[in-house]
Biopython code that builds the backbone (N, CA, C, O; Angstrom):
import numpy as np
from Bio.PDB.StructureBuilder import StructureBuilder

atoms = [
    (1, "MET", "N", (101.747, 104.427, 88.617)),
    (1, "MET", "CA", (101.449, 103.427, 87.089)),
    (1, "MET", "C", (100.939, 104.741, 85.929)),
    (1, "MET", "O", (100.607, 104.577, 84.755)),
    (2, "ASP", "N", (101.007, 106.004, 86.677)),
    (2, "ASP", "CA", (100.494, 107.148, 85.388)),
    (2, "ASP", "C", (101.686, 107.632, 85.167)),
    (2, "ASP", "O", (101.738, 108.363, 84.179)),
    (3, "ARG", "N", (102.689, 107.477, 85.757)),
    (3, "ARG", "CA", (103.890, 107.540, 84.441)),
    (3, "ARG", "C", (104.160, 106.375, 83.084)),
    (3, "ARG", "O", (104.744, 106.525, 82.010)),
    (4, "LEU", "N", (103.474, 105.225, 83.669)),
    (4, "LEU", "CA", (103.506, 104.424, 82.488)),
    (4, "LEU", "C", (102.364, 104.857, 81.508)),
    (4, "LEU", "O", (102.663, 105.020, 80.325)),
    (5, "ARG", "N", (100.903, 105.081, 81.978)),
    (5, "ARG", "CA", (100.052, 105.579, 81.308)),
    (5, "ARG", "C", (100.157, 106.627, 80.300)),
    (5, "ARG", "O", (99.321, 107.036, 79.494)),
    (6, "ALA", "N", (101.360, 106.971, 80.520)),
    (6, "ALA", "CA", (101.650, 108.691, 79.947)),
    (6, "ALA", "C", (102.356, 108.412, 78.678)),
    (6, "ALA", "O", (102.090, 109.054, 77.661)),
    (7, "LEU", "N", (103.300, 107.420, 78.704)),
    (7, "LEU", "CA", (104.009, 106.604, 77.785)),
    (7, "LEU", "C", (102.902, 106.613, 76.466)),
    (7, "LEU", "O", (101.709, 106.316, 76.527)),
    (8, "ARG", "N", (103.849, 107.142, 74.998)),
    (8, "ARG", "CA", (102.702, 106.813, 73.627)),
    (8, "ARG", "C", (103.032, 104.672, 73.323)),
    (8, "ARG", "O", (104.002, 103.918, 73.400)),
    (9, "ASP", "N", (102.238, 104.601, 73.139)),
    (9, "ASP", "CA", (101.866, 103.299, 72.434)),
    (9, "ASP", "C", (102.191, 103.407, 71.157)),
    (9, "ASP", "O", (101.522, 103.787, 70.196)),
    (10, "PRO", "N", (103.889, 102.830, 71.285)),
    (10, "PRO", "CA", (104.652, 102.645, 69.659)),
    (10, "PRO", "C", (103.650, 101.650, 68.522)),
    (10, "PRO", "O", (103.750, 101.676, 67.295)),
    (11, "ARG", "N", (102.682, 100.793, 69.342)),
    (11, "ARG", "CA", (102.111, 99.748, 68.041)),
    (11, "ARG", "C", (101.170, 100.218, 67.086)),
    (11, "ARG", "O", (100.802, 101.392, 67.059)),
    (12, "ARG", "N", (100.756, 99.319, 66.280)),
    (12, "ARG", "CA", (99.719, 99.900, 65.257)),
    (12, "ARG", "C", (98.519, 99.422, 65.737)),
    (12, "ARG", "O", (98.222, 98.275, 66.069)),
    (13, "ARG", "N", (97.822, 100.499, 65.737)),
    (13, "ARG", "CA", (96.236, 100.523, 66.139)),
    (13, "ARG", "C", (95.598, 98.928, 65.847)),
    (13, "ARG", "O", (95.028, 98.165, 66.627)),
    (14, "ARG", "N", (95.933, 98.773, 64.438)),
    (14, "ARG", "CA", (95.532, 97.357, 63.968)),
    (14, "ARG", "C", (96.380, 96.147, 64.317)),
    (14, "ARG", "O", (97.505, 95.797, 63.960)),
    (15, "GLY", "N", (95.414, 95.590, 65.184)),
    (15, "GLY", "CA", (95.907, 94.105, 65.757)),
    (15, "GLY", "C", (96.406, 94.327, 67.306)),
    (15, "GLY", "O", (97.315, 93.592, 67.692)),
    (16, "VAL", "N", (95.891, 95.247, 68.170)),
    (16, "VAL", "CA", (96.530, 95.837, 69.446)),
    (16, "VAL", "C", (95.210, 95.278, 70.113)),
    (16, "VAL", "O", (94.187, 95.911, 69.855)),
    (17, "ARG", "N", (95.088, 94.058, 71.023)),
    (17, "ARG", "CA", (94.554, 93.510, 71.618)),
    (17, "ARG", "C", (94.909, 93.684, 73.524)),
    (17, "ARG", "O", (94.405, 92.961, 74.384)),
    (18, "HIS", "N", (95.807, 94.733, 73.757)),
    (18, "HIS", "CA", (96.509, 94.289, 75.322)),
    (18, "HIS", "C", (97.299, 95.564, 75.650)),
    (18, "HIS", "O", (98.423, 95.944, 75.322)),
    (19, "PRO", "N", (96.165, 96.183, 76.537)),
    (19, "PRO", "CA", (96.497, 97.601, 77.129)),
    (19, "PRO", "C", (98.261, 98.079, 76.986)),
    (19, "PRO", "O", (99.183, 97.444, 77.500)),
    (20, "PHE", "N", (98.287, 98.301, 76.841)),
    (20, "PHE", "CA", (100.216, 98.515, 76.560)),
    (20, "PHE", "C", (100.456, 98.938, 78.204)),
    (20, "PHE", "O", (101.615, 98.846, 78.608)),
    (21, "VAL", "N", (99.904, 99.181, 78.709)),
    (21, "VAL", "CA", (100.232, 99.507, 80.397)),
    (21, "VAL", "C", (100.404, 97.849, 80.716)),
    (21, "VAL", "O", (101.504, 97.433, 81.077)),
    (22, "ALA", "N", (99.513, 97.136, 80.596)),
    (22, "ALA", "CA", (99.323, 95.985, 81.287)),
    (22, "ALA", "C", (100.699, 94.820, 80.693)),
    (22, "ALA", "O", (101.359, 93.972, 81.295)),
    (23, "VAL", "N", (100.699, 95.425, 78.837)),
    (23, "VAL", "CA", (102.347, 94.344, 78.712)),
    (23, "VAL", "C", (103.287, 94.942, 79.474)),
    (23, "VAL", "O", (103.758, 94.246, 80.374)),
    (24, "LEU", "N", (103.741, 96.194, 79.339)),
    (24, "LEU", "CA", (105.169, 96.798, 80.312)),
    (24, "LEU", "C", (105.040, 96.055, 81.974)),
    (24, "LEU", "O", (105.878, 95.412, 82.606)),
    (25, "LEU", "N", (103.676, 96.444, 82.318)),
    (25, "LEU", "CA", (103.768, 95.392, 83.718)),
    (25, "LEU", "C", (103.936, 94.262, 83.968)),
    (25, "LEU", "O", (104.308, 93.959, 85.102)),
    (26, "VAL", "N", (103.661, 93.037, 82.750)),
    (26, "VAL", "CA", (103.581, 91.929, 82.661)),
    (26, "VAL", "C", (105.498, 91.676, 82.018)),
    (26, "VAL", "O", (106.330, 90.786, 82.192)),
    (27, "VAL", "N", (105.495, 92.383, 81.609)),
    (27, "VAL", "CA", (106.805, 92.202, 80.954)),
    (27, "VAL", "C", (108.126, 92.660, 82.575)),
    (27, "VAL", "O", (109.009, 91.874, 82.919)),
    (28, "ALA", "N", (107.973, 93.525, 83.010)),
    (28, "ALA", "CA", (108.383, 93.849, 83.745)),
    (28, "ALA", "C", (108.580, 92.936, 85.447)),
    (28, "ALA", "O", (109.403, 92.937, 86.362)),
    (29, "SER", "N", (107.445, 92.331, 85.165)),
    (29, "SER", "CA", (106.817, 91.219, 86.470)),
    (29, "SER", "C", (108.054, 90.609, 86.205)),
    (29, "SER", "O", (109.131, 90.751, 86.784)),
    (30, "ALA", "N", (107.615, 89.618, 84.847)),
    (30, "ALA", "CA", (108.686, 88.607, 84.321)),
    (30, "ALA", "C", (109.829, 88.896, 84.416)),
    (30, "ALA", "O", (110.570, 87.943, 84.656)),
    (31, "VAL", "N", (110.350, 89.990, 84.308)),
    (31, "VAL", "CA", (112.106, 90.148, 84.224)),
    (31, "VAL", "C", (112.493, 89.876, 85.927)),
    (31, "VAL", "O", (113.463, 89.240, 86.339)),
    (32, "ILE", "N", (111.530, 90.494, 86.679)),
    (32, "ILE", "CA", (111.929, 91.111, 88.251)),
    (32, "ILE", "C", (111.844, 89.010, 88.148)),
    (32, "ILE", "O", (112.993, 88.568, 88.159)),
    (33, "ALA", "N", (111.111, 88.241, 88.091)),
    (33, "ALA", "CA", (110.905, 87.120, 88.683)),
    (33, "ALA", "C", (112.243, 86.470, 87.817)),
    (33, "ALA", "O", (112.956, 85.563, 88.247)),
    (34, "GLY", "N", (112.357, 86.953, 86.891)),
    (34, "GLY", "CA", (114.054, 86.183, 86.688)),
    (34, "GLY", "C", (114.140, 85.906, 84.999)),
    (34, "GLY", "O", (115.219, 85.774, 84.423)),
    (35, "ALA", "N", (112.964, 85.849, 84.388)),
    (35, "ALA", "CA", (113.185, 85.791, 83.085)),
    (35, "ALA", "C", (114.449, 86.769, 82.267)),
    (35, "ALA", "O", (114.635, 87.936, 82.611)),
    (36, "ARG", "N", (115.116, 86.228, 81.357)),
    (36, "ARG", "CA", (115.937, 87.146, 80.917)),
    (36, "ARG", "C", (115.922, 86.535, 78.965)),
    (36, "ARG", "O", (116.943, 86.358, 78.301)),
    (37, "SER", "N", (115.112, 86.424, 78.683)),
    (37, "SER", "CA", (114.634, 86.311, 77.348)),
    (37, "SER", "C", (113.159, 86.549, 76.455)),
    (37, "SER", "O", (112.117, 86.114, 76.944)),
    (38, "TYR", "N", (113.150, 86.894, 75.811)),
    (38, "TYR", "CA", (111.566, 86.934, 74.752)),
    (38, "TYR", "C", (110.529, 85.476, 75.157)),
    (38, "TYR", "O", (109.313, 85.564, 75.330)),
    (39, "PRO", "N", (111.353, 84.124, 75.257)),
    (39, "PRO", "CA", (110.430, 82.863, 75.631)),
    (39, "PRO", "C", (109.835, 82.990, 76.695)),
    (39, "PRO", "O", (108.642, 82.760, 76.892)),
    (40, "ALA", "N", (110.956, 83.522, 77.774)),
    (40, "ALA", "CA", (111.151, 83.467, 79.277)),
    (40, "ALA", "C", (110.202, 84.121, 79.526)),
    (40, "ALA", "O", (109.202, 83.609, 80.028)),
    (41, "ILE", "N", (110.265, 85.114, 79.302)),
    (41, "ILE", "CA", (108.991, 86.024, 79.523)),
    (41, "ILE", "C", (107.942, 85.947, 79.300)),
    (41, "ILE", "O", (107.155, 86.463, 80.093)),
    (42, "GLY", "N", (107.276, 85.045, 77.730)),
    (42, "GLY", "CA", (106.040, 84.518, 77.424)),
    (42, "GLY", "C", (105.956, 83.245, 77.778)),
    (42, "GLY", "O", (105.119, 82.688, 77.068)),
    (43, "GLN", "N", (106.506, 82.422, 78.662)),
    (43, "GLN", "CA", (106.431, 81.356, 79.789)),
    (43, "GLN", "C", (105.978, 81.970, 80.849)),
    (43, "GLN", "O", (104.889, 81.567, 81.256)),
    (44, "CYS", "N", (106.666, 83.137, 81.634)),
    (44, "CYS", "CA", (106.302, 83.731, 82.862)),
    (44, "CYS", "C", (105.228, 83.983, 82.741)),
    (44, "CYS", "O", (104.560, 83.574, 83.690)),
    (45, "SER", "N", (104.325, 84.813, 81.516)),
    (45, "SER", "CA", (103.254, 85.319, 81.988)),
    (45, "SER", "C", (102.213, 84.172, 81.311)),
    (45, "SER", "O", (101.017, 84.455, 81.250)),
    (46, "ALA", "N", (102.526, 83.330, 80.982)),
    (46, "ALA", "CA", (101.368, 82.339, 80.624)),
    (46, "ALA", "C", (101.205, 81.631, 81.998)),
    (46, "ALA", "O", (100.193, 80.981, 82.260)),
    (47, "ASN", "N", (102.192, 81.775, 82.824)),
    (47, "ASN", "CA", (102.088, 81.166, 83.729)),
    (47, "ASN", "C", (101.867, 81.647, 84.881)),
    (47, "ASN", "O", (101.837, 80.944, 85.892)),
    (48, "ALA", "N", (101.702, 82.788, 84.875)),
    (48, "ALA", "CA", (101.113, 83.391, 85.449)),
    (48, "ALA", "C", (99.867, 82.994, 86.442)),
    (48, "ALA", "O", (99.252, 82.215, 85.714)),
    (49, "PRO", "N", (99.042, 83.072, 87.817)),
    (49, "PRO", "CA", (97.708, 83.049, 87.939)),
    (49, "PRO", "C", (97.027, 83.922, 88.031)),
    (49, "PRO", "O", (97.544, 85.024, 88.219)),
    (50, "GLN", "N", (95.857, 83.828, 87.955)),
    (50, "GLN", "CA", (94.812, 84.984, 87.353)),
    (50, "GLN", "C", (94.490, 85.773, 87.880)),
    (50, "GLN", "O", (93.843, 86.600, 87.239)),
    (51, "HIS", "N", (94.715, 86.032, 89.324)),
    (51, "HIS", "CA", (94.856, 87.027, 90.041)),
    (51, "HIS", "C", (96.055, 88.343, 89.891)),
    (51, "HIS", "O", (96.140, 89.561, 90.053)),
    (52, "ALA", "N", (96.732, 87.375, 89.545)),
    (52, "ALA", "CA", (98.185, 88.041, 89.528)),
    (52, "ALA", "C", (97.777, 88.868, 87.742)),
    (52, "ALA", "O", (98.078, 90.037, 87.500)),
    (53, "LEU", "N", (97.204, 88.117, 86.913)),
    (53, "LEU", "CA", (97.297, 88.920, 85.412)),
    (53, "LEU", "C", (96.129, 90.107, 85.930)),
    (53, "LEU", "O", (96.187, 91.259, 85.498)),
    (54, "SER", "N", (95.205, 89.718, 86.787)),
    (54, "SER", "CA", (94.077, 90.908, 87.566)),
    (54, "SER", "C", (94.568, 91.948, 87.905)),
    (54, "SER", "O", (94.004, 92.873, 87.321)),
    (55, "ARG", "N", (95.630, 92.404, 88.802)),
    (55, "ARG", "CA", (96.161, 93.387, 89.082)),
    (55, "ARG", "C", (97.147, 93.718, 88.341)),
    (55, "ARG", "O", (97.760, 94.714, 88.725)),
    (56, "LEU", "N", (97.700, 92.954, 86.906)),
    (56, "LEU", "CA", (98.405, 93.577, 86.512)),
    (56, "LEU", "C", (97.976, 94.640, 85.181)),
    (56, "LEU", "O", (98.783, 95.419, 84.674)),
    (57, "GLY", "N", (96.144, 94.452, 84.621)),
    (57, "GLY", "CA", (96.025, 95.146, 84.188)),
    (57, "GLY", "C", (95.100, 94.402, 82.743)),
    (57, "GLY", "O", (94.395, 95.025, 81.950)),
    (58, "THR", "N", (95.412, 92.795, 82.749)),
    (58, "THR", "CA", (95.364, 92.408, 81.426)),
    (58, "THR", "C", (93.849, 92.294, 81.049)),
    (58, "THR", "O", (93.057, 92.702, 81.898)),
    (59, "ARG", "N", (93.503, 91.947, 80.243)),
    (59, "ARG", "CA", (91.581, 91.936, 79.589)),
    (59, "ARG", "C", (90.957, 90.355, 79.995)),
    (59, "ARG", "O", (91.519, 89.289, 79.741)),
    (60, "ALA", "N", (89.812, 90.513, 80.602)),
    (60, "ALA", "CA", (89.700, 89.391, 80.554)),
    (60, "ALA", "C", (88.261, 88.831, 79.368)),
    (60, "ALA", "O", (87.207, 89.450, 79.224)),
    (61, "VAL", "N", (88.485, 88.069, 78.955)),
    (61, "VAL", "CA", (87.757, 87.193, 77.749)),
    (61, "VAL", "C", (86.772, 86.615, 78.336)),
    (61, "VAL", "O", (86.945, 86.173, 79.472)),
    (62, "GLY", "N", (85.368, 86.475, 77.613)),
    (62, "GLY", "CA", (84.461, 85.271, 77.408)),
    (62, "GLY", "C", (83.560, 85.510, 78.690)),
    (62, "GLY", "O", (83.635, 86.578, 79.299)),
    (63, "ALA", "N", (82.729, 84.517, 79.078)),
    (63, "ALA", "CA", (81.718, 84.918, 80.094)),
    (63, "ALA", "C", (82.371, 84.354, 81.470)),
    (63, "ALA", "O", (81.680, 84.441, 82.485)),
    (64, "MET", "N", (83.647, 83.788, 81.556)),
    (64, "MET", "CA", (83.964, 83.595, 82.684)),
    (64, "MET", "C", (84.810, 84.659, 83.343)),
    (64, "MET", "O", (85.059, 84.878, 84.528)),
    (65, "GLY", "N", (85.173, 85.247, 82.239)),
    (65, "GLY", "CA", (86.135, 86.427, 82.708)),
    (65, "GLY", "C", (87.529, 86.092, 82.570)),
    (65, "GLY", "O", (88.254, 86.715, 83.346)),
    (66, "VAL", "N", (88.261, 85.064, 81.590)),
    (66, "VAL", "CA", (89.680, 84.625, 81.960)),
    (66, "VAL", "C", (90.515, 85.495, 81.775)),
    (66, "VAL", "O", (90.266, 85.870, 80.629)),
    (67, "ARG", "N", (91.265, 86.014, 82.104)),
    (67, "ARG", "CA", (92.209, 86.860, 82.064)),
    (67, "ARG", "C", (93.628, 86.227, 81.131)),
    (67, "ARG", "O", (94.252, 85.279, 81.606)),
    (68, "VAL", "N", (93.992, 86.754, 79.982)),
    (68, "VAL", "CA", (94.762, 86.415, 79.071)),
    (68, "VAL", "C", (96.002, 87.024, 79.142)),
    (68, "VAL", "O", (96.270, 88.226, 79.167)),
    (69, "ALA", "N", (96.687, 86.112, 79.172)),
    (69, "ALA", "CA", (98.413, 86.793, 79.223)),
    (69, "ALA", "C", (98.964, 87.590, 77.668)),
    (69, "ALA", "O", (99.007, 86.944, 76.621)),
    (70, "PRO", "N", (99.316, 88.906, 77.737)),
    (70, "PRO", "CA", (99.383, 89.476, 76.682)),
    (70, "PRO", "C", (100.755, 88.709, 75.565)),
    (70, "PRO", "O", (100.697, 88.662, 74.336)),
    (71, "LEU", "N", (101.943, 88.160, 76.471)),
    (71, "LEU", "CA", (103.029, 87.814, 75.449)),
    (71, "LEU", "C", (103.043, 85.976, 75.532)),
    (71, "LEU", "O", (104.031, 85.278, 75.305)),
    (72, "ALA", "N", (101.815, 85.539, 75.874)),
    (72, "ALA", "CA", (102.001, 83.834, 75.898)),
    (72, "ALA", "C", (102.174, 83.416, 74.804)),
    (72, "ALA", "O", (103.295, 83.061, 74.443)),
    (73, "ALA", "N", (101.079, 83.355, 73.989)),
    (73, "ALA", "CA", (100.828, 82.745, 72.724)),
    (73, "ALA", "C", (101.959, 83.222, 71.801)),
    (73, "ALA", "O", (102.560, 82.197, 71.480)),
    (74, "ARG", "N", (102.460, 84.138, 71.299)),
    (74, "ARG", "CA", (103.931, 84.922, 70.750)),
    (74, "ARG", "C", (104.749, 84.195, 70.862)),
    (74, "ARG", "O", (105.193, 83.445, 69.993)),
    (75, "SER", "N", (105.249, 84.353, 72.510)),
    (75, "SER", "CA", (106.301, 83.967, 72.993)),
    (75, "SER", "C", (106.725, 82.423, 73.298)),
    (75, "SER", "O", (107.758, 81.759, 73.210)),
    (76, "CYS", "N", (105.669, 82.252, 73.617)),
    (76, "CYS", "CA", (106.223, 80.081, 72.868)),
    (76, "CYS", "C", (105.878, 79.670, 71.733)),
    (76, "CYS", "O", (106.156, 78.508, 71.435)),
    (77, "SER", "N", (105.193, 80.496, 70.818)),
    (77, "SER", "CA", (105.673, 79.733, 69.148)),
    (77, "SER", "C", (107.184, 80.021, 69.086)),
    (77, "SER", "O", (108.120, 79.222, 69.052)),
    (78, "ALA", "N", (107.183, 81.354, 69.079)),
    (78, "ALA", "CA", (108.780, 81.933, 69.209)),
    (78, "ALA", "C", (109.587, 80.942, 69.317)),
    (78, "ALA", "O", (110.290, 80.325, 68.517)),
    (79, "ALA", "N", (109.272, 80.840, 71.053)),
    (79, "ALA", "CA", (110.067, 79.358, 71.659)),
    (79, "ALA", "C", (110.136, 78.595, 70.428)),
    (79, "ALA", "O", (111.051, 78.756, 69.622)),
    (80, "GLY", "N", (109.342, 77.900, 70.291)),
    (80, "GLY", "CA", (109.267, 76.563, 69.590)),
    (80, "GLY", "C", (109.411, 76.276, 68.155)),
    (80, "GLY", "O", (109.095, 75.209, 67.628)),
    (81, "SER", "N", (110.014, 77.521, 67.432)),
    (81, "SER", "CA", (110.448, 78.138, 66.077)),
    (81, "SER", "C", (111.385, 77.603, 65.566)),
    (81, "SER", "O", (111.504, 77.266, 64.388)),
    (82, "GLY", "N", (112.648, 77.403, 67.041)),
    (82, "GLY", "CA", (114.171, 77.147, 67.314)),
    (82, "GLY", "C", (114.406, 78.622, 66.855)),
    (82, "GLY", "O", (115.615, 78.822, 66.739)),
    (83, "SER", "N", (113.736, 79.600, 66.589)),
    (83, "SER", "CA", (115.205, 80.734, 67.092)),
    (83, "SER", "C", (115.161, 81.191, 68.435)),
    (83, "SER", "O", (114.264, 81.449, 69.237)),
    (84, "GLY", "N", (116.955, 81.223, 68.438)),
    (84, "GLY", "CA", (117.434, 81.997, 69.614)),
    (84, "GLY", "C", (117.236, 82.845, 70.119)),
    (84, "GLY", "O", (116.650, 83.729, 69.493)),
    (85, "SER", "N", (117.533, 83.041, 71.277)),
    (85, "SER", "CA", (117.491, 84.550, 71.593)),
    (85, "SER", "C", (118.825, 85.285, 72.546)),
    (85, "SER", "O", (118.807, 86.488, 72.807)),
]
sb = StructureBuilder()
sb.init_structure("model")
sb.init_model(0)
sb.init_chain("A")
sb.init_seg("    ")
for serial, (resi, resn, name, xyz) in enumerate(atoms, 1):
    if name == "N":
        sb.init_residue(resn, " ", resi, " ")
    sb.init_atom(name, np.array(xyz, "f"), 0.0, 1.0, " ", f" {name:<3s}", serial, name[0])
structure = sb.get_structure()
């Protein structure tokens, strides 16, 4: 995890909602679980249980502290747009 934290975040500051390390860990976990495309990674992250998202370092929102998957909304919308991968 320390090596991941040492990586420079290539994203622009504007619009960054999730820690870079959390995004990397969610993607790696999805690929290990068998995801082979961006939409599949998004679907895997959207279906991840709260305890897994917490361990991966995703952010908590709202009064209930619900964990939000970093790639779920973007990948699901890309899957619905008819764009192939």
